[in-house]
C-alpha positions as CSV (number, residue, x, y, z in Angstrom):
1,M,6.7,3.3,15.4
2,R,8.5,4.5,12.3
3,L,8.4,1.0,10.8
4,I,4.7,0.8,11.6
5,S,4.1,4.1,9.8
6,I,6.0,2.8,6.8
7,A,4.2,-0.5,6.7
8,L,0.8,1.2,7.1
9,T,1.3,3.4,4.1
10,I,3.0,0.8,2.0
11,C,0.4,-1.9,2.0
12,I,-2.5,0.3,2.8
13,L,-1.5,2.0,-0.2
14,P,-3.4,5.5,0.4
15,S,-4.7,9.6,-1.4
16,V,-6.8,12.7,-1.4
17,P,-10.1,12.2,-3.3
18,G,-10.0,13.9,-6.7
19,P,-11.8,14.4,-9.9
20,V,-10.4,11.2,-11.6
21,S,-12.2,8.0,-10.6
22,A,-11.7,4.5,-12.1
23,Q,-14.6,5.2,-14.5
24,D,-13.3,8.7,-15.5
25,A,-9.6,7.8,-16.0
26,P,-8.4,7.2,-19.6
27,K,-8.3,3.7,-20.9
28,R,-5.7,1.7,-19.1
29,S,-3.9,-1.6,-19.7
30,A,-5.2,-4.7,-17.9
31,E,-2.2,-4.5,-15.6
32,L,-3.1,-0.9,-14.5
33,Q,-6.8,-1.9,-14.1
34,V,-5.7,-4.3,-11.4
35,L,-4.9,-1.2,-9.4
36,D,-8.6,-0.1,-9.4
37,R,-8.9,-2.4,-6.3
38,F,-6.8,0.1,-4.3
39,L,-9.0,3.2,-5.0
40,G,-11.3,4.8,-2.5
41,E,-11.4,5.7,1.2
42,W,-10.0,3.1,3.6
43,E,-9.5,2.5,7.3
44,T,-6.7,0.2,8.3
45,V,-5.9,-1.4,11.7
46,V,-2.4,-2.7,12.0
47,T,-1.3,-5.1,14.6
48,T,2.4,-5.7,15.6
49,K,3.2,-9.3,16.1
50,G,4.6,-10.1,19.5
51,T,3.4,-7.0,21.3
52,G,-0.2,-6.8,20.0
53,E,0.2,-3.0,19.6
54,K,-2.5,-1.6,17.3
55,S,-2.6,1.5,15.3
56,T,-5.3,2.9,13.0
57,S,-5.0,5.0,9.9
58,I,-7.2,6.5,7.2
59,Q,-6.2,6.3,3.5
60,S,-7.5,8.1,0.5
61,R,-6.6,6.8,-3.0
62,K,-7.3,8.0,-6.5
63,W,-5.9,7.9,-10.1
64,S,-3.5,10.5,-11.2
65,R,-4.7,12.9,-13.9
66,E,-3.5,10.7,-16.8
67,G,-4.6,7.5,-15.1
68,K,-1.1,6.0,-14.8
69,F,-0.5,6.2,-11.1
70,V,-2.6,5.5,-8.0
71,L,-1.9,8.4,-5.6
72,S,-2.3,7.5,-2.0
73,E,-2.4,9.7,1.1
74,E,-2.5,8.4,4.6
75,Q,-2.9,9.8,8.1
76,D,-2.4,8.0,11.4
77,V,-5.6,8.6,13.5
78,S,-3.7,9.2,16.8
79,T,-0.5,10.9,15.7
80,K,-1.9,12.8,12.7
81,K,1.3,11.9,10.9
82,E,0.9,11.8,7.1
83,S,2.6,9.6,4.5
84,H,2.2,9.1,0.8
85,F,2.4,6.2,-1.7
86,L,2.5,5.9,-5.5
87,I,1.7,2.8,-7.4
88,T,2.0,2.1,-11.2
89,Y,2.8,-0.7,-13.6
90,D,6.1,-0.9,-15.5
91,S,5.2,-2.5,-18.8
92,K,8.9,-2.8,-19.9
93,G,9.9,-4.5,-16.6
94,K,6.7,-6.4,-16.4
95,Q,6.2,-5.6,-12.7
96,Y,4.4,-3.1,-10.4
97,R,6.4,-0.3,-8.9
98,A,5.6,1.6,-5.8
99,C,7.2,4.2,-3.6
100,F,6.4,5.1,0.0
101,I,7.5,8.4,1.4
102,N,7.1,10.2,4.7
103,D,9.1,12.8,6.5
104,E,11.6,10.2,7.7
105,C,12.2,7.9,4.8
106,T,11.6,6.8,1.2
107,V,11.2,3.1,0.3
108,P,10.8,1.8,-3.3
109,F,8.9,-1.4,-3.9
110,L,8.5,-4.0,-6.7
111,G,5.2,-5.9,-6.9
112,T,3.7,-8.9,-8.6
113,W,-0.1,-9.6,-9.0
114,D,-1.6,-13.1,-8.7
115,E,-5.0,-12.9,-10.2
116,K,-6.1,-16.4,-9.1
117,A,-5.2,-15.7,-5.4
118,Q,-6.2,-12.0,-5.6
119,T,-2.9,-11.0,-4.0
120,M,-0.3,-8.4,-4.5
121,T,3.2,-9.3,-3.3
122,W,5.6,-6.4,-2.5
123,K,9.3,-6.5,-2.0
124,S,11.6,-3.6,-1.3
125,S,14.4,-2.9,-3.7
126,D,17.7,-1.1,-3.3
127,V,17.4,-0.5,0.4
128,A,19.4,-1.9,3.4
129,W,16.2,-2.9,5.3
130,K,14.2,-5.4,3.4
131,H,10.4,-5.5,3.3
132,H,8.2,-8.3,2.1
133,G,4.4,-7.8,2.1
134,I,1.4,-9.6,0.8
135,E,-2.0,-7.9,0.3
136,R,-5.0,-10.2,-0.1
137,F,-8.1,-8.8,-1.6
138,I,-10.9,-10.6,0.2
139,D,-13.7,-8.7,-1.6
140,K,-14.2,-5.2,-2.9
141,D,-14.4,-3.7,0.6
142,H,-11.9,-5.8,2.6
143,V,-8.2,-6.4,2.3
144,E,-5.8,-8.2,4.7
145,W,-2.1,-7.8,4.5
146,T,1.1,-8.9,6.3
147,M,4.5,-7.3,6.2
148,T,7.9,-8.5,7.4
149,F,10.9,-6.3,7.9
150,T,14.4,-7.8,8.0
151,N,17.7,-6.1,8.8
152,P,20.8,-6.2,6.6
153,E,21.9,-9.5,8.2
154,G,18.5,-11.1,7.3
155,K,17.1,-11.1,10.9
156,V,13.4,-10.4,11.2
157,V,13.0,-7.2,13.2
158,L,9.3,-6.5,12.8
159,E,6.2,-8.4,11.6
160,L,2.9,-6.7,11.0
161,S,-0.6,-7.8,10.0
162,A,-3.5,-5.5,9.0
163,K,-7.2,-5.4,8.1
164,Q,-8.4,-2.8,5.8
165,T,-12.1,-1.8,5.4
166,R,-13.5,0.5,2.7
167,R,-15.1,3.5,4.4
168,K,-18.8,4.2,3.7
169,K,-19.5,7.5,1.9
């Protein structure tokens, strides 16, 4: 269940609504503007490959005060467990950076954006358990993602898929 919680927050990429919207944030680079897709209120249903187990969470995402980070907050609907996620663009490293955190673990991620495919690919960095995820933005209100977890020996230990839907106001 811990891995599902990590995966939910990571790709669902989640935060509490705040005063800074995509329109209100200071002028951002084209790379940071890619992250506008993540903003808003989302519901995510995650399915575990093999068992078919499903879990649902709610995410809230907004820009930070200076418009450099997407702040994301998530809560699992059944367990009420919360987790957080930060996303930004590293202009020197020419890649996206993200960090997932909950009360059990912290996982840093590196990401790449493919404009043509409308996908963000995430990989964990500097951790024993490796994570690889792909988020595909179908339209402004729908995202699908997959995430694979491998152990230090490279064996796949968990595969997840999810569907995210923007919540109506």
